[in-house]
C-alpha positions as CSV (number, residue, x, y, z in Angstrom):
1,M,0.9,26.2,-22.5
2,T,-0.1,28.7,-25.0
3,D,-1.4,31.5,-22.8
4,N,0.7,30.8,-19.6
5,N,-2.4,31.3,-17.5
6,P,-0.9,31.4,-13.9
7,A,-3.9,29.6,-12.5
8,S,-3.6,26.8,-15.1
9,I,0.1,26.5,-14.5
10,A,-0.4,26.3,-10.7
11,T,-3.1,23.8,-11.0
12,A,-1.1,21.6,-13.4
13,D,1.9,21.9,-11.1
14,A,-0.2,20.9,-8.0
15,L,-1.7,17.9,-9.9
16,T,1.7,16.8,-11.0
17,L,2.9,16.7,-7.4
18,L,-0.3,14.8,-6.4
19,L,0.4,12.3,-9.2
20,H,4.0,11.8,-7.9
21,N,2.5,11.1,-4.5
22,Q,0.1,8.7,-6.0
23,H,2.9,6.8,-7.7
24,A,4.8,6.6,-4.4
25,L,1.7,5.3,-2.6
26,S,1.2,2.7,-5.2
27,A,4.8,1.5,-4.9
28,A,4.4,1.3,-1.1
29,I,1.2,-0.7,-1.4
30,E,2.8,-3.0,-3.9
31,E,5.6,-3.8,-1.4
32,I,3.1,-4.4,1.3
33,T,1.1,-6.6,-1.0
34,K,4.1,-8.7,-1.8
35,W,4.9,-9.1,1.9
36,L,1.3,-10.0,2.7
37,S,1.2,-12.6,-0.1
38,E,4.5,-14.1,1.1
39,N,3.3,-14.3,4.6
40,G,0.0,-16.0,3.9
41,V,-2.4,-13.1,4.2
42,V,-3.8,-13.5,0.8
43,S,-7.2,-11.9,1.4
44,V,-5.6,-8.6,2.6
45,A,-3.1,-8.8,-0.3
46,T,-6.0,-9.1,-2.7
47,N,-7.7,-6.0,-1.2
48,A,-4.4,-4.1,-1.5
49,Q,-4.2,-5.1,-5.2
50,V,-7.6,-3.7,-5.8
51,A,-6.5,-0.4,-4.2
52,M,-3.5,-0.3,-6.5
53,Q,-5.7,-0.8,-9.5
54,T,-7.8,2.2,-8.4
55,L,-4.6,4.3,-8.0
56,D,-3.5,3.2,-11.5
57,A,-6.9,4.1,-13.1
58,N,-7.0,7.4,-11.4
59,A,-3.4,8.2,-12.3
60,Q,-4.3,8.1,-16.0
61,S,-7.2,10.5,-15.5
62,I,-4.9,12.9,-13.5
63,T,-2.3,12.7,-16.3
64,D,-4.9,13.5,-18.9
65,A,-6.1,16.5,-16.9
66,I,-2.5,17.8,-16.4
67,N,-1.9,17.5,-20.2
68,R,-5.1,19.4,-20.9
69,L,-4.2,22.2,-18.5
70,R,-0.7,22.5,-19.9
71,Q,-2.0,22.7,-23.5
72,S,-4.6,25.3,-22.7
């Protein structure tokens, strides 16, 4: 960060923690999806995969926002 704005730093730090939580949730959903697939619950596994895709797409947007905050 160039100006070390305390609000920007705090926001970027909070978003970073949320991003870590998002990655943890995605990993948990992936494990559940694997179990569901292996146990014949394919329709629910498919829904879980869609949820993981949403987490992945949003993770990139959060990462971009963090980078913008850290560069401002």
